[in-house]
Structure formats: structure tokens, C-alpha cells
C-alpha positions in Angstrom: -49.5 64.4 -162.0 -46.5 66.6 -162.0 -44.2 63.6 -162.0 -45.9 62.4 -165.2 -45.0 65.6 -167.0 -41.4 65.7 -165.9 -38.8 64.7 -168.5 -37.7 61.1 -168.2 -34.3 60.3 -166.8 -32.1 58.1 -168.9 -29.0 56.4 -167.4 -26.0 56.4 -169.9 -23.1 54.1 -169.1 -19.5 54.4 -170.2 -15.9 53.9 -169.2 -14.1 55.8 -166.5 -11.5 56.9 -169.0 -12.1 57.7 -172.7 -15.2 57.3 -174.7 -16.2 60.9 -174.1 -17.3 61.8 -177.7 -19.7 58.9 -178.1 -21.2 59.5 -174.6 -21.6 63.2 -175.3 -23.3 62.5 -178.6 -25.7 59.9 -177.0 -26.5 62.5 -174.4 -27.2 65.0 -177.2 -29.5 62.6 -179.0 -31.4 62.0 -175.8 -31.7 65.6 -174.8 -32.8 66.6 -178.3 -35.8 64.2 -177.7 -36.5 65.8 -174.3 -34.8 63.5 -171.8 -32.6 64.2 -168.8 -29.4 62.1 -168.5 -27.6 60.4 -165.6 -24.0 59.3 -166.4 -22.8 56.0 -164.8 -19.2 54.9 -165.0 -17.1 52.4 -162.9 -15.4 55.3 -161.1 -18.6 56.5 -159.5 -20.2 55.0 -156.4 -23.1 53.1 -157.9 -26.0 51.2 -156.4 -29.2 49.6 -157.6 -30.9 52.7 -156.2 -29.6 54.7 -159.2 -31.7 52.5 -161.5 -34.7 52.6 -159.3 -35.0 56.3 -160.1 -34.4 56.3 -163.9 -36.8 55.6 -166.7 -34.5 54.1 -169.3 -30.9 53.0 -170.0 -28.3 53.3 -172.8 -25.3 51.0 -172.7 -22.7 52.7 -174.9 -19.8 51.3 -177.0 -16.2 50.8 -176.2 -13.7 48.0 -175.5 -14.4 44.3 -176.3 -16.5 42.3 -173.9 -14.2 39.9 -171.9 -14.8 36.3 -173.2 -14.7 34.9 -169.7 -18.3 36.3 -169.4 -19.5 33.8 -172.0 -17.2 31.0 -170.9 -14.8 31.2 -173.9 -11.1 31.3 -174.2 -9.5 34.5 -175.6 -8.9 34.2 -179.4 -7.4 37.6 -180.0 -5.2 40.0 -178.1 -7.3 41.2 -175.2 -8.4 44.8 -174.8 -10.9 44.5 -172.0 -12.3 46.7 -169.2 -13.3 44.4 -166.3 -14.6 47.2 -164.1 -16.8 48.4 -166.9 -18.0 44.9 -167.7 -19.0 44.4 -164.0 -20.8 47.8 -163.9 -22.7 47.3 -167.1 -23.5 43.7 -166.4 -25.2 44.8 -163.2 -27.0 47.6 -165.0 -28.3 45.3 -167.7 -29.5 42.7 -165.2 -31.2 45.3 -163.1 -32.8 47.0 -166.1 -34.2 43.8 -167.4 -35.6 42.9 -163.9 -37.3 46.3 -163.6 -38.6 46.3 -167.2 -36.7 49.5 -168.1 -36.5 50.5 -171.7 -32.9 49.7 -172.8 -30.7 50.5 -175.8 -27.4 48.8 -176.2 -24.9 50.3 -178.7 -22.1 48.3 -180.1 -20.4 46.6 -177.1 -23.7 47.4 -175.3 -25.6 45.1 -177.7 -22.9 42.5 -177.3 -23.0 42.6 -173.5 -26.8 42.5 -173.6 -26.6 39.3 -175.6 -24.0 37.8 -173.2 -26.1 38.7 -170.1 -28.9 36.7 -171.7 -26.6 33.6 -172.1 -25.6 34.3 -175.7 -22.0 34.3 -177.1 -19.9 36.4 -179.4 -17.5 36.1 -182.3 -14.3 37.5 -181.0 -13.2 38.7 -184.5 -15.1 39.3 -187.6 -12.5 39.8 -190.3 -12.4 36.1 -191.3 -16.2 36.1 -191.6 -16.5 38.9 -194.0 -16.8 38.3 -197.8 -19.0 41.2 -199.0 -18.3 43.9 -196.5 -15.2 45.7 -195.4 -13.7 45.2 -191.9 -12.6 48.9 -191.8 -13.7 51.0 -188.8 -15.4 54.2 -189.8 -18.0 56.5 -188.3 -19.3 57.1 -191.8 -22.4 55.2 -193.0 -20.6 52.9 -195.5 -22.1 49.6 -194.6 -25.5 48.2 -195.6 -28.1 47.1 -192.9 -30.8 44.7 -194.0 -33.7 45.2 -191.6 -35.8 42.1 -190.7 -39.5 42.6 -191.6 -42.0 42.8 -188.9 -39.5 43.9 -186.2 -39.6 46.9 -183.9 -36.5 48.1 -185.7 -38.3 48.1 -189.0 -41.0 50.4 -187.4 -38.3 52.8 -186.4 -36.1 52.7 -189.5 -39.1 52.6 -191.8 -37.1 51.0 -194.7 -35.9 47.6 -195.7 -32.3 48.8 -195.9 -30.2 51.6 -194.3 -26.6 52.7 -194.3 -24.8 52.3 -191.0 -21.3 52.8 -189.7 -19.0 50.2 -188.1 -16.6 50.5 -185.2 -16.5 47.0 -183.8 -14.4 43.8 -184.2 -16.6 41.5 -182.2 -20.1 40.4 -183.1 -23.1 38.3 -181.9 -22.8 34.6 -182.4 -25.3 32.5 -180.4 -28.4 34.6 -179.6 -29.2 35.3 -176.0 -32.4 34.0 -174.5 -35.5 35.9 -175.6 -33.7 37.9 -178.3 -34.4 37.8 -182.0 -32.4 39.2 -184.9 -33.7 42.5 -186.2 -31.0 43.3 -188.8 -27.9 41.9 -190.5 -25.3 43.2 -192.9 -24.6 41.9 -196.4 -22.4 39.1 -194.9 -25.2 38.0 -192.7 -23.5 39.2 -189.5 -26.0 40.3 -186.9 -26.3 44.0 -186.7 -29.3 44.4 -184.4 -31.2 42.3 -181.8 -34.4 43.0 -180.0 -36.7 41.3 -177.4 -40.3 40.8 -178.4 -42.8 41.1 -175.6 -40.8 43.9 -174.0 -41.7 47.6 -174.5 -38.2 48.4 -175.7 -35.1 46.3 -175.5 -32.8 46.9 -178.5 -29.2 46.3 -179.3 -27.5 47.7 -182.4 -23.9 47.0 -183.5 -23.5 50.4 -185.2 -23.2 53.8 -183.6 -26.4 55.9 -184.2 -25.0 58.7 -182.1 -22.6 59.5 -184.9 -25.5 59.6 -187.4 -27.8 62.1 -185.6 -28.1 64.0 -188.9 -30.2 61.1 -190.2 -33.9 61.2 -189.1 -34.2 57.4 -189.1 -31.2 57.1 -186.7 -32.6 59.9 -184.4 -35.8 57.8 -184.3 -34.0 55.2 -182.2 -33.4 57.8 -179.4 -36.9 59.2 -179.9 -38.5 55.8 -179.4 -36.4 55.1 -176.3 -37.4 58.4 -174.8 -41.1 57.8 -175.7 -41.0 54.5 -174.0 -39.2 56.1 -171.0 -42.1 58.6 -170.8 -44.5 55.6 -170.7 -42.4 53.9 -168.0 -42.5 57.0 -165.8 -46.3 57.2 -166.3 -46.7 53.6 -165.2 -44.2 54.0 -162.3 -44.9 57.5 -160.9 -42.9 56.9 -157.7 -39.7 56.2 -159.5 
């Protein structure tokens, strides 16, 4: 019974260099909801055993996903992190196999889509008509939430303001994923996997919006589902 009461352990991935602020804010969001955090980066010695003892996963944002992973030729000047792609691909695959609650943020959402045989737009500027392509941590972009989705249950409103720090986006949906939200240009901003307790990918960065209760609810729901996972897998 003591294992059931223990705070869930959430694995948070990131690059070996840089990306510290987003990772610290994700950690803060999780700890505010009562979770413990295990950081995973390519620099560390990693094995599947690490995921066998965690109760949830967050794949954070960062460099673009290498198009070779979805069998496409580069269309823009590359800025990739092959070591991180390899680590997070393995983490996503293992998490899905174990049924772990999973939140993908920005590139994390994109890589989740790719691991499920989806593809990406390598640039979004040419696809924007009603929204700016400017990068900002401020919530200046409009999210249209799809009704009846898990995201709607968390956001609790048909529209929300979000930030934007990406130049790639989801094109062909991965197997089992559905669109949970789009921006005013119809570009996919959120995907989820019906039939799973919690598999969600968002293009924006909720860790920079922790002052908004509906954004904190993403982390709260992940931690709640991690609690449930720990209860159902007490030996983990």
C-alpha cells in the first residue's frame, strides 16, 4: 500500500546541451502537482529499465525532428540533434508499449506523430494566412479546441490563447492519433490518442504558461494519470 501513496515518478527528456529553462519549468509544473521527476538526456547512460520504474513521461521541445525519420528529404536548413532523436524515439516507443501516460510538447508532439508513422511540415511560414509566424512565449495565438476531445475536458473552453516556438508542424497524422486542436490557419496544434488513458501532444509550450489554470491542468491530468498507473502497476 505504501507504494500506492508514493508520489509518481515522471521522466522528462531533453537535450544534452541547452533547453534548460523549458525543462526546469516542466519540472516545476509537475512538482507543483505532486510528482517526482527523473531527467533523461542523451548524455546519460539510459536503458529501458529507467522507464520500467517511472509512471509517466514528458517529451520536451527543442530542435527540429530530422526528416529522415519520416522518410523525407530536407526542405530547410537542418538544425537537428540525432542523439536526442534516438533517445526520445526509444522513450516514446517504450512508453507506448508500456501504456505510460505521455505528454509531448512541441517537438515532442511532432516526434510522437512521427513514431506512429505520421509526417511533418518542415516549415509553416508558407502555410500561414491568418496567424503570425513569429516565435514568442507569450500567448498571442488562438487555439480552437475540438469538441469531445480529452483536451477539451482539460482546457474547458472552445478557444484558448497559446504561444508558439516552432517552425515545423504535423502533416499526416500518425496511426491512432486524432486532432484535438488547431490554430486559425487550420494547422494542427494538438493531437491525442483515444482509447489510451493519456497520450497527448501539444505544439505550444504550456510550461511557459503555468500562470494560467487551464494550462496547469495539462500537467495535473498527467500526474493524476501517473498516480493511476502506479496504482495499477505497484511493482514499478
